C-alpha positions as a Python dict, from the first residue, in 0.01 Angstrom:
ca = {
    (1, 'M'): (0, 0, 0),
    (2, 'T'): (358, 104, -74),
    (3, 'Q'): (569, 161, 230),
    (4, 'T'): (793, 475, 228),
    (5, 'R'): (1061, 533, 480),
    (6, 'I'): (816, 747, 682),
    (7, 'P'): (464, 666, 561),
    (8, 'Y'): (173, 910, 606),
    (9, 'G'): (-20, 643, 796),
    (10, 'W'): (67, 301, 937),
    (11, 'H'): (-82, 34, 1156),
    (12, 'Q'): (43, -64, 1502),
    (13, 'I'): (69, -438, 1566),
    (14, 'T'): (180, -567, 1911),
    (15, 'E'): (262, -910, 2039),
    (16, 'D'): (-80, -924, 2203),
    (17, 'D'): (-243, -862, 1867),
    (18, 'I'): (-44, -1144, 1711),
    (19, 'A'): (-125, -1379, 2000),
    (20, 'A'): (-498, -1301, 1960),
    (21, 'V'): (-491, -1385, 1594),
    (22, 'V'): (-286, -1697, 1637),
    (23, 'S'): (-516, -1821, 1909),
    (24, 'V'): (-808, -1808, 1664),
    (25, 'L'): (-598, -1987, 1395),
    (26, 'R'): (-510, -2263, 1641),
    (27, 'H'): (-824, -2305, 1837),
    (28, 'G'): (-1108, -2099, 1710),
    (29, 'Q'): (-1380, -2080, 1451),
    (30, 'L'): (-1231, -1886, 1156),
    (31, 'T'): (-1559, -1711, 1053),
    (32, 'Q'): (-1914, -1659, 1184),
    (33, 'G'): (-1794, -1736, 1538),
    (34, 'E'): (-1776, -1571, 1872),
    (35, 'Q'): (-1483, -1335, 1794),
    (36, 'A'): (-1688, -1141, 1537),
    (37, 'A'): (-1993, -1126, 1766),
    (38, 'G'): (-1775, -1023, 2060),
    (39, 'F'): (-1614, -744, 1856),
    (40, 'E'): (-1957, -613, 1764),
    (41, 'R'): (-2075, -603, 2127),
    (42, 'E'): (-1758, -446, 2257),
    (43, 'L'): (-1730, -166, 2001),
    (44, 'A'): (-2103, -90, 2029),
    (45, 'A'): (-2052, -58, 2405),
    (46, 'Y'): (-1751, 169, 2359),
    (47, 'C'): (-1946, 397, 2129),
    (48, 'G'): (-2269, 385, 2323),
    (49, 'A'): (-2477, 229, 2047),
    (50, 'A'): (-2728, -54, 2084),
    (51, 'H'): (-2600, -261, 1788),
    (52, 'G'): (-2288, -316, 1579),
    (53, 'I'): (-2282, -508, 1254),
    (54, 'A'): (-1928, -599, 1145),
    (55, 'C'): (-1844, -604, 775),
    (56, 'N'): (-1543, -677, 552),
    (57, 'S'): (-1483, -299, 475),
    (58, 'G'): (-1608, 44, 545),
    (59, 'S'): (-1732, 68, 185),
    (60, 'S'): (-1931, -253, 233),
    (61, 'A'): (-2077, -111, 549),
    (62, 'L'): (-2194, 215, 366),
    (63, 'L'): (-2360, 0, 98),
    (64, 'L'): (-2533, -219, 348),
    (65, 'A'): (-2658, 84, 542),
    (66, 'C'): (-2801, 232, 224),
    (67, 'Q'): (-2975, -87, 118),
    (68, 'A'): (-3107, -160, 470),
    (69, 'L'): (-3259, 187, 477),
    (70, 'G'): (-3432, 122, 147),
    (71, 'L'): (-3237, 353, -87),
    (72, 'K'): (-3348, 270, -443),
    (73, 'P'): (-3359, 400, -799),
    (74, 'G'): (-3539, 731, -814),
    (75, 'D'): (-3411, 831, -470),
    (76, 'S'): (-3120, 1066, -406),
    (77, 'L'): (-2820, 1047, -176),
    (78, 'W'): (-2649, 1364, -70),
    (79, 'T'): (-2292, 1377, 59),
    (80, 'S'): (-1994, 1604, 95),
    (81, 'A'): (-1835, 1745, -222),
    (82, 'L'): (-1490, 1651, -91),
    (83, 'T'): (-1468, 1294, 40),
    (84, 'F'): (-1350, 948, -57),
    (85, 'V'): (-1556, 809, -337),
    (86, 'A'): (-1716, 538, -121),
    (87, 'S'): (-1936, 801, 47),
    (88, 'A'): (-2113, 842, -287),
    (89, 'S'): (-2059, 514, -470),
    (90, 'C'): (-2275, 338, -214),
    (91, 'G'): (-2562, 535, -349),
    (92, 'L'): (-2473, 459, -710),
    (93, 'H'): (-2479, 82, -635),
    (94, 'C'): (-2841, 135, -518),
    (95, 'G'): (-2936, 314, -839),
    (96, 'A'): (-2979, 647, -659),
    (97, 'R'): (-2897, 993, -786),
    (98, 'I'): (-2599, 1158, -619),
    (99, 'E'): (-2604, 1524, -506),
    (100, 'L'): (-2319, 1707, -350),
    (101, 'V'): (-2311, 1961, -66),
    (102, 'D'): (-2030, 2211, -34),
    (103, 'I'): (-1789, 2208, 262),
    (104, 'E'): (-1643, 2458, 504),
    (105, 'P'): (-1307, 2569, 362),
    (106, 'D'): (-1150, 2582, 711),
    (107, 'T'): (-1235, 2230, 823),
    (108, 'G'): (-1326, 2019, 522),
    (109, 'L'): (-1661, 1938, 695),
    (110, 'L'): (-1999, 1953, 529),
    (111, 'S'): (-2133, 2310, 545),
    (112, 'I'): (-2450, 2331, 756),
    (113, 'S'): (-2552, 2662, 585),
    (114, 'A'): (-2498, 2513, 241),
    (115, 'L'): (-2699, 2204, 344),
    (116, 'Q'): (-2986, 2423, 473),
    (117, 'D'): (-2996, 2628, 156),
    (118, 'K'): (-2990, 2315, -67),
    (119, 'L'): (-3269, 2152, 142),
    (120, 'W'): (-3501, 2446, 104),
    (121, 'Q'): (-3440, 2456, -270),
    (122, 'A'): (-3496, 2083, -295),
    (123, 'R'): (-3822, 2104, -96),
    (124, 'R'): (-3954, 2368, -333),
    (125, 'A'): (-3855, 2148, -630),
    (126, 'G'): (-3989, 1831, -473),
    (127, 'R'): (-3645, 1661, -477),
    (128, 'L'): (-3549, 1614, -114),
    (129, 'P'): (-3282, 1348, -42),
    (130, 'R'): (-3368, 1001, 84),
    (131, 'V'): (-3030, 967, 255),
    (132, 'L'): (-2763, 1220, 368),
    (133, 'V'): (-2407, 1098, 430),
    (134, 'P'): (-2217, 1360, 632),
    (135, 'V'): (-1837, 1286, 657),
    (136, 'H'): (-1645, 1338, 973),
    (137, 'Y'): (-1343, 1454, 775),
    (138, 'A'): (-993, 1387, 919),
    (139, 'G'): (-1149, 1273, 1244),
    (140, 'R'): (-1314, 1607, 1325),
    (141, 'P'): (-1684, 1558, 1406),
    (142, 'C'): (-1954, 1720, 1205),
    (143, 'D'): (-2227, 1910, 1397),
    (144, 'M'): (-2448, 1613, 1428),
    (145, 'E'): (-2695, 1786, 1648),
    (146, 'A'): (-2768, 2042, 1372),
    (147, 'I'): (-2780, 1769, 1103),
    (148, 'G'): (-3013, 1553, 1312),
    (149, 'A'): (-3249, 1846, 1357),
    (150, 'L'): (-3252, 1911, 973),
    (151, 'A'): (-3316, 1540, 918),
    (152, 'A'): (-3625, 1553, 1147),
    (153, 'E'): (-3747, 1870, 974),
    (154, 'F'): (-3700, 1757, 616),
    (155, 'G'): (-3755, 1383, 654),
    (156, 'F'): (-3435, 1218, 535),
    (157, 'A'): (-3227, 932, 679),
    (158, 'V'): (-2872, 1001, 799),
    (159, 'I'): (-2571, 771, 759),
    (160, 'E'): (-2262, 912, 932),
    (161, 'D'): (-1946, 836, 739),
    (162, 'A'): (-1720, 799, 1044),
    (163, 'A'): (-1439, 615, 864),
    (164, 'H'): (-1194, 874, 1007),
    (165, 'A'): (-1369, 933, 1337),
    (166, 'L'): (-1355, 631, 1565),
    (167, 'G'): (-1269, 775, 1913),
    (168, 'A'): (-1400, 1125, 1830),
    (169, 'T'): (-1667, 1285, 2045),
    (170, 'E'): (-1961, 1508, 1966),
    (171, 'L'): (-1899, 1881, 1954),
    (172, 'Q'): (-2162, 1953, 2216),
    (173, 'D'): (-2061, 1678, 2452),
    (174, 'A'): (-1707, 1546, 2501),
    (175, 'N'): (-1845, 1241, 2684),
    (176, 'S'): (-2062, 1134, 2391),
    (177, 'R'): (-1873, 941, 2128),
    (178, 'I'): (-1918, 944, 1751),
    (179, 'G'): (-2081, 610, 1680),
    (180, 'N'): (-2367, 635, 1933),
    (181, 'A'): (-2605, 720, 1644),
    (182, 'R'): (-2796, 964, 1868),
    (183, 'H'): (-2862, 1198, 1569),
    (184, 'S'): (-2856, 951, 1280),
    (185, 'D'): (-2997, 621, 1162),
    (186, 'A'): (-2655, 461, 1124),
    (187, 'V'): (-2284, 526, 1175),
    (188, 'V'): (-2013, 358, 959),
    (189, 'F'): (-1654, 291, 1065),
    (190, 'S'): (-1358, 164, 866),
    (191, 'F'): (-1080, -56, 1000),
    (192, 'H'): (-830, -8, 712),
    (193, 'P'): (-466, -33, 830),
    (194, 'V'): (-420, 349, 842),
    (195, 'K'): (-720, 395, 1075),
    (196, 'L'): (-712, 425, 1454),
    (197, 'L'): (-805, 55, 1490),
    (198, 'T'): (-737, -203, 1224),
    (199, 'T'): (-866, -545, 1131),
    (200, 'G'): (-648, -549, 811),
    (201, 'E'): (-963, -462, 616),
    (202, 'G'): (-1301, -423, 779),
    (203, 'G'): (-1580, -195, 891),
    (204, 'M'): (-1885, -182, 1111),
    (205, 'V'): (-2229, -24, 1105),
    (206, 'M'): (-2363, 110, 1440),
    (207, 'T'): (-2734, 166, 1496),
    (208, 'N'): (-2988, 192, 1773),
    (209, 'D'): (-3270, 55, 1563),
    (210, 'P'): (-3317, -321, 1622),
    (211, 'L'): (-3506, -375, 1295),
    (212, 'L'): (-3239, -197, 1095),
    (213, 'A'): (-2972, -402, 1269),
    (214, 'E'): (-3161, -723, 1175),
    (215, 'R'): (-3181, -614, 807),
    (216, 'L'): (-2813, -525, 806),
    (217, 'A'): (-2711, -860, 948),
    (218, 'R'): (-2924, -1049, 698),
    (219, 'L'): (-2799, -856, 390),
    (220, 'R'): (-2440, -902, 511),
    (221, 'S'): (-2487, -1278, 481),
    (222, 'H'): (-2686, -1332, 154),
    (223, 'D'): (-3016, -1225, 323),
    (224, 'I'): (-3044, -1580, 464),
    (225, 'Q'): (-3337, -1621, 704),
    (226, 'R'): (-3393, -1937, 907),
    (227, 'T'): (-3767, -1989, 890),
    (228, 'H'): (-3843, -2318, 1054),
    (229, 'A'): (-4032, -2290, 1381),
    (230, 'S'): (-3916, -2621, 1533),
    (231, 'E'): (-3635, -2618, 1789),
    (232, 'E'): (-3502, -2935, 1622),
    (233, 'P'): (-3199, -2896, 1391),
    (234, 'D'): (-3313, -2814, 1034),
    (235, 'W'): (-3131, -2728, 707),
    (236, 'R'): (-3399, -2505, 557),
    (237, 'Y'): (-3375, -2131, 509),
    (238, 'E'): (-3534, -1856, 296),
    (239, 'I'): (-3388, -1574, 89),
    (240, 'Q'): (-3619, -1287, -16),
    (241, 'N'): (-3364, -1039, -152),
    (242, 'P'): (-3019, -1068, -307),
    (243, 'G'): (-2764, -1009, -38),
    (244, 'Y'): (-2381, -1031, -5),
    (245, 'N'): (-2100, -1204, 166),
    (246, 'F'): (-1973, -895, 349),
    (247, 'R'): (-1884, -1078, 671),
    (248, 'L'): (-1578, -993, 883),
    (249, 'S'): (-1385, -1311, 970),
    (250, 'D'): (-1310, -1410, 1327),
    (251, 'I'): (-935, -1382, 1248),
    (252, 'Q'): (-983, -1014, 1168),
    (253, 'A'): (-1226, -960, 1454),
    (254, 'A'): (-966, -1097, 1705),
    (255, 'L'): (-724, -838, 1587),
    (256, 'G'): (-985, -571, 1623),
    (257, 'R'): (-1077, -684, 1981),
    (258, 'S'): (-717, -678, 2079),
    (259, 'Q'): (-665, -328, 1948),
    (260, 'L'): (-986, -203, 2101),
    (261, 'G'): (-833, -278, 2435),
    (262, 'R'): (-576, 2, 2390),
    (263, 'I'): (-782, 241, 2173),
    (264, 'D'): (-757, 527, 2419),
    (265, 'T'): (-375, 504, 2422),
    (266, 'L'): (-367, 506, 2042),
    (267, 'L'): (-596, 809, 2031),
    (268, 'E'): (-387, 995, 2296),
    (269, 'R'): (-76, 943, 2090),
    (270, 'R'): (-240, 1084, 1775),
    (271, 'R'): (-352, 1384, 1969),
    (272, 'A'): (-10, 1441, 2113),
    (273, 'L'): (154, 1426, 1774),
    (274, 'A'): (-107, 1670, 1637),
    (275, 'C'): (-34, 1905, 1921),
    (276, 'R'): (341, 1885, 1845),
    (277, 'Y'): (275, 1972, 1481),
    (278, 'H'): (75, 2271, 1602),
    (279, 'G'): (363, 2397, 1810),
    (280, 'R'): (636, 2338, 1560),
    (281, 'L'): (462, 2462, 1249),
    (282, 'T'): (308, 2771, 1391),
    (283, 'G'): (480, 3068, 1232),
    (284, 'T'): (530, 2902, 889),
    (285, 'R'): (322, 2998, 585),
    (286, 'L'): (115, 2680, 621),
    (287, 'K'): (-242, 2719, 740),
    (288, 'L'): (-282, 2457, 1019),
    (289, 'P'): (-596, 2269, 1108),
    (290, 'P'): (-829, 2452, 1336),
    (291, 'T'): (-759, 2378, 1708),
    (292, 'D'): (-1097, 2473, 1847),
    (293, 'A'): (-1218, 2107, 1849),
    (294, 'D'): (-882, 1937, 1934),
    (295, 'E'): (-1034, 1745, 2229),
    (296, 'H'): (-1321, 1620, 2007),
    (297, 'S'): (-1120, 1508, 1706),
    (298, 'A'): (-983, 1156, 1645),
    (299, 'W'): (-701, 1311, 1446),
    (300, 'H'): (-707, 1058, 1167),
    (301, 'L'): (-531, 1316, 942),
    (302, 'Y'): (-318, 1621, 997),
    (303, 'C'): (-413, 1821, 692),
    (304, 'V'): (-234, 2153, 636),
    (305, 'Q'): (-320, 2418, 375),
    (306, 'C'): (-51, 2548, 147),
    (307, 'A'): (-75, 2902, 19),
    (308, 'S'): (-80, 2802, -347),
    (309, 'S'): (-87, 2496, -568),
    (310, 'A'): (281, 2566, -659),
    (311, 'E'): (372, 2553, -295),
    (312, 'R'): (185, 2228, -247),
    (313, 'R'): (351, 2077, -554),
    (314, 'A'): (697, 2177, -427),
    (315, 'L'): (627, 2033, -80),
    (316, 'Y'): (488, 1711, -223),
    (317, 'D'): (785, 1659, -449),
    (318, 'A'): (1032, 1733, -170),
    (319, 'F'): (862, 1474, 53),
    (320, 'Q'): (877, 1221, -227),
    (321, 'R'): (1251, 1278, -265),
    (322, 'A'): (1293, 1232, 108),
    (323, 'S'): (1084, 906, 97),
    (324, 'I'): (830, 1054, 326),
    (325, 'G'): (464, 974, 258),
    (326, 'V'): (217, 1260, 226),
    (327, 'Q'): (-123, 1259, 59),
    (328, 'V'): (-400, 1484, -73),
    (329, 'H'): (-738, 1402, 94),
    (330, 'Y'): (-926, 1430, -147),
    (331, 'Q'): (-986, 1518, -504),
    (332, 'P'): (-1338, 1663, -495),
    (333, 'L'): (-1593, 1411, -628),
    (334, 'Y'): (-1703, 1646, -909),
    (335, 'R'): (-1351, 1633, -1054),
    (336, 'L'): (-1365, 1257, -1098),
    (337, 'E'): (-1447, 1096, -1431),
    (338, 'L'): (-1709, 882, -1256),
    (339, 'F'): (-1922, 1192, -1218),
    (340, 'A'): (-1817, 1378, -1539),
    (341, 'N'): (-2166, 1359, -1685),
    (342, 'R'): (-2341, 1520, -1394),
    (343, 'G'): (-2296, 1875, -1512),
    (344, 'W'): (-2130, 1990, -1194),
    (345, 'Q'): (-1890, 2285, -1217),
    (346, 'P'): (-1617, 2368, -969),
    (347, 'K'): (-1765, 2715, -917),
    (348, 'Q'): (-2067, 2550, -764),
    (349, 'F'): (-1847, 2434, -471),
    (350, 'P'): (-1628, 2732, -361),
    (351, 'G'): (-1558, 2578, -22),
    (352, 'A'): (-1433, 2247, -171),
    (353, 'E'): (-1232, 2432, -436),
    (354, 'A'): (-1055, 2647, -173),
    (355, 'F'): (-982, 2353, 52),
    (356, 'Y'): (-858, 2124, -230),
    (357, 'A'): (-632, 2391, -375),
    (358, 'G'): (-375, 2368, -92),
    (359, 'A'): (-459, 2054, 110),
    (360, 'L'): (-170, 1821, 210),
    (361, 'S'): (-185, 1552, 473),
    (362, 'L'): (128, 1506, 679),
    (363, 'P'): (237, 1173, 841),
    (364, 'L'): (35, 1094, 1150),
    (365, 'F'): (13, 756, 1318),
    (366, 'P'): (77, 620, 1671),
    (367, 'D'): (424, 479, 1610),
    (368, 'L'): (553, 792, 1441),
    (369, 'S'): (857, 896, 1649),
    (370, 'E'): (935, 1247, 1744),
    (371, 'A'): (1262, 1215, 1548),
    (372, 'A'): (1069, 1112, 1237),
    (373, 'Q'): (817, 1399, 1291),
    (374, 'D'): (1117, 1634, 1317),
    (375, 'E'): (1229, 1513, 974),
    (376, 'V'): (885, 1592, 833),
    (377, 'I'): (900, 1943, 977),
    (378, 'S'): (1256, 1991, 856),
    (379, 'V'): (1152, 1922, 495),
    (380, 'I'): (874, 2179, 527),
    (381, 'E'): (1111, 2441, 667),
    (382, 'R'): (1379, 2379, 403),
    (383, 'T'): (1132, 2374, 114),
    (384, 'M'): (931, 2677, 211),
    (385, 'T'): (1229, 2898, 224),
    (386, 'R'): (1276, 2822, -150),
    (387, 'V'): (914, 2851, -262),
    (388, 'V'): (821, 3196, -395),
}
């Protein structure tokens, strides 16, 4: 990850974080120890889920969730047309067929009406999904109550891609955190350095199903099962299915546990910076993120909409000259070469096309100073006076 003068996202590391990691290096078990197990328990408790299964990345967590739910060749996985590729590639690794659902052009979230229409068409054709992966884009929660009701009606499993949404709360209940898996089979988090909480790299699957949690934990560690009945020490084990080494080390888990202790402070700072963008950018030609769910969002991204592709290009280039990091989240999946042979056309996804045409993510992270944020705003104001 290349560091610019003002990056679009950056981790916060404190002396307490460093001390927690050093303590494991000096005195602890480096992997498969108490730190990882403690991190799982504590984050599950924070989210209100029964089980947490820590992994070495969010992408690994998505794959484990798919495999633990039995996704296989001949099945289909549906996900948002505009998301990071991991939301779909987890299905490809299982041999499943990928189908895309259009998004709401105002929020970037999976469109409930588009999902309903596609499900009715799929039922008539006998091609309902095995798994749906809704994406909590930019930290704003999807309507999981509606998605959960559709899952019950049409009989598919739900894996929430909450890589952006640690700390977010449900739209219907500000006291109910994303990650509680009330309306899904599993929820997946990412702990990449630009996320609210980081372990360097890492992820976790949250679930309330004890059998699913057991399958996830086994697959994460080569599907090893200790089979001997005796309480005496024994070296024997069994493996029934090919698994992975997707474990999170105790070094990483110690960092995550330390950061979890101040997660609410990190979240409050993101929300304050987003509010400041709202106030300073209102009145410009930029279309700002909707504010109706501010108190529910984790504000992983502050994504504005430019009026045209030319305006976005001009702004992007101006930020590059100023050594300020901005990003486009994301190229729609149907535009990637990976999916070029699927026959998808942009006109099938008008919401994703409209959103992608002007999307630009501005710097947003807890240690972004107000002076640095003012520089970001200044570049916008100077550049937009010159864009026709």
